[in-house]
C-alpha positions in Angstrom: -3.1 2.2 18.1 -2.8 -1.2 19.7 -1.2 -4.6 18.8 1.0 -5.2 15.8 -0.8 -5.8 12.6 2.5 -6.8 10.9 5.5 -8.4 12.7 8.7 -9.1 10.7 11.4 -11.2 12.3 14.9 -11.7 10.8 13.8 -11.4 7.2 16.3 -12.0 4.5 15.5 -11.7 0.8 18.2 -12.9 -1.6 18.3 -13.1 -5.4 20.5 -15.4 -7.4 22.9 -18.0 -6.1 26.6 -18.5 -5.4 28.9 -15.7 -6.6 25.8 -14.0 -8.2 23.8 -13.9 -5.0 22.5 -10.5 -4.0 21.0 -9.9 -0.5 18.3 -7.2 -0.9 17.3 -7.5 2.7 19.7 -8.6 5.4 17.9 -9.8 8.6 15.2 -7.1 8.9 13.0 -7.1 12.0 10.2 -4.6 12.7 6.6 -4.3 14.0 3.9 -2.1 12.5 0.9 -1.3 14.8 -2.6 -1.2 13.7 -3.6 2.3 12.7 -0.1 3.7 12.3 1.1 5.7 9.4 4.6 4.5 8.5 7.1 5.8 5.9 9.7 3.4 4.5 12.5 5.6 3.2 15.6 4.8 1.2 17.5 5.5 -1.9 17.0 3.4 -5.1 18.5 0.0 -4.4 18.2 0.3 -0.6 15.7 -2.5 -0.3 12.6 -0.4 0.5 10.5 -1.7 -2.5 11.6 -5.3 -1.7 10.4 -4.8 1.9 7.1 -3.5 0.7 6.6 -6.4 -1.6 7.2 -8.8 1.2 4.9 -6.9 3.6 2.2 -7.0 1.0 2.6 -10.7 0.4 3.6 -10.1 -3.2 6.8 -12.0 -2.6 8.2 -14.4 -0.1 11.3 -14.0 2.1 14.3 -16.3 1.6 14.3 -16.8 5.3 12.7 -15.2 8.4 9.0 -14.8 9.3 6.2 -12.3 8.6 3.1 -12.4 10.8 -0.1 -10.7 9.6 -2.6 -10.1 12.4 -1.1 -12.9 14.3 -1.0 -15.4 11.4 2.3 -16.8 10.2 2.1 -15.9 6.5 4.2 -19.0 5.7 1.0 -21.0 6.3 -0.8 -19.1 3.6 -0.8 -20.4 0.1 -2.9 -20.6 -3.1 -6.4 -19.3 -2.8 -6.1 -18.5 0.9 -3.1 -16.2 0.2 -4.9 -14.5 -2.7 -8.0 -14.0 -0.6 -6.0 -12.6 2.4 -4.2 -10.2 0.2 -7.3 -9.1 -1.7 -9.3 -8.6 1.5 -6.6 -7.1 3.8 -4.7 -4.7 1.5 -5.3 -1.8 -0.8 -2.6 -0.5 -3.1 -1.8 3.0 -4.4 1.2 3.2 -6.8 3.0 6.0 -8.6 2.0 4.3 -11.9 -1.8 4.3 -11.8 -2.3 0.8 -13.3 -5.8 1.7 -14.5 -7.2 0.0 -17.6 -7.6 3.1 -19.8 -10.6 2.2 -22.0 -13.0 0.9 -19.4 -15.0 3.1 -17.1 -13.8 4.6 -13.8 -16.4 2.4 -11.9 -15.2 -0.7 -13.7 -11.6 0.0 -12.7 -12.6 0.6 -9.0 -14.6 -2.6 -8.7 -11.9 -4.9 -10.1 -10.9 -6.2 -6.6 -14.5 -7.0 -5.9 -14.8 -8.9 -9.2 -11.7 -10.9 -8.3 -13.2 -11.6 -4.8 -16.4 -12.9 -6.5 -18.7 -10.2 -5.1 -22.1 -10.2 -6.9 -22.6 -7.6 -9.7 -25.2 -5.4 -7.9 -23.1 -5.3 -4.7 -20.0 -4.5 -6.6 -21.7 -1.5 -8.2 -23.0 -0.3 -4.8 -19.7 -0.5 -3.1 -17.8 1.0 -6.1 -20.1 4.0 -6.2 -19.8 4.5 -2.4 -16.0 4.5 -2.7 -16.1 7.0 -5.6 -18.5 9.2 -3.7 -16.0 9.2 -0.7 -13.4 10.5 -3.2 -15.8 13.0 -4.8 -15.6 11.1 -8.1 -19.1 9.6 -8.4 -19.9 12.0 -11.2 -17.0 10.5 -13.2 -18.2 6.8 -12.7 -19.1 6.3 -16.4 -16.1 8.2 -17.8 -13.3 6.2 -19.3 -10.1 6.2 -17.2 -8.1 7.5 -20.1 -10.0 10.8 -20.0 -9.2 11.6 -16.4 -6.6 14.1 -15.1 -3.6 12.9 -13.2 -5.2 13.8 -9.9 -8.5 12.2 -10.8 -6.6 9.0 -11.8 -4.9 8.8 -8.5 -8.2 9.4 -6.6 -9.6 6.6 -8.7 -6.7 4.4 -7.6 -7.4 5.3 -4.0 -11.1 4.5 -4.4 -10.1 1.1 -5.8 -7.8 0.6 -2.8 -10.7 1.4 -0.5 -13.5 -0.7 -2.1 -12.6 -3.9 -0.2 -12.5 -2.0 3.1 -8.9 -2.9 3.7 -7.0 -2.8 7.0 -3.8 -1.7 5.4 -3.1 0.6 2.4 0.3 0.4 0.8 1.3 3.6 -1.1 4.4 3.4 -3.3 5.5 7.0 -4.2 1.8 7.9 -4.4 2.5 11.5 -5.4 5.4 10.9 -7.7 3.5 11.6 -11.0 1.6 14.6 -9.7 2.2 18.3 -9.5 2.7 19.8 -6.0 -0.8 21.0 -5.4 -2.5 17.8 -6.6 0.0 15.7 -4.7 -0.9 17.6 -1.5 -4.6 16.8 -2.1 -3.8 13.1 -2.5 -1.6 13.1 0.6 -4.5 14.7 2.6 -6.9 12.0 1.4 -4.5 9.2 2.4 -3.7 10.6 5.9 -7.4 11.4 6.4 -8.2 7.7 5.7 -5.5 6.7 8.2 -6.7 9.0 11.0 -10.4 9.0 10.5 -10.9 5.4 9.6 -8.0 3.7 11.4 -6.6 2.2 8.2 -2.9 1.4 8.6 -0.9 3.4 6.0 2.5 2.2 4.8 4.2 4.7 2.5 7.3 3.8 0.4 9.0 7.1 -0.6 12.2 9.1 -0.9 10.2 12.3 -0.4 11.2 13.6 3.1 8.3 16.0 3.3 5.8 13.2 2.7 7.6 10.9 5.1 7.6 13.7 7.8 3.8 13.5 7.9 3.8 9.9 9.0 3.7 8.8 12.7 7.0 6.9 12.1 9.9 6.8 9.6 11.9 3.7 8.9 15.1 4.4 7.0 16.7 1.5 5.0 20.2 1.4 3.6 21.9 -1.5 1.9 19.2 -4.0 3.1 19.4 -2.9 6.8 17.1 -0.7 8.9 19.5 2.1 10.0 17.0 4.3 11.7 13.4 3.9 13.1 12.1 7.2 14.4 8.6 8.1 15.8 6.9 11.4 15.5 5.0 12.5 18.7 2.5 14.5 16.7 2.4 14.1 12.9 1.9 17.2 10.9 
């Protein structure tokens, strides 16, 4: 681990105006180091999902600053913002967000298609990602025919296909049984530790959070605790 890959300074995110204004985040500051695994923990309505959306550049703060790899993200816009997001981040959500009636491979290579990668290279990279997740034999299957665990592994393959520096995982095991969820967790933490990918997990699952290097607790839009684990499980 080295320098911060993400630095957040005095970030506020508000919705509405006047008497209807709601502050989802109230002056949050934090740094996330490259290669860390970080859990963002909080109850529903605490602000944890809002924070993830800001970190992933899916939303903009009302005020404050977010730096990504030393770049002030306020300077990013339009195509540059989309390119940065597509190249830097991979996403694993509780809802799989797979297109059901196209093949597993076509689902995985979607970020490459958006990035304008040529067709042959897309297929090569997509198959490599599926092989890494032991799903290359399912490449031609329609996503609708996969089990829950296979769907989530497909989502991880899609998250990996662009060789991201950061993976955001939002309740990644929420729709899985305990045994399948444990396999998915092992895959994510393996990618973090063996490939140095920064892993940011949003969860209310204390057991999942305990596996991370660090746990950031959010309550009512504030960080109320930021604790590190000397040796993650």
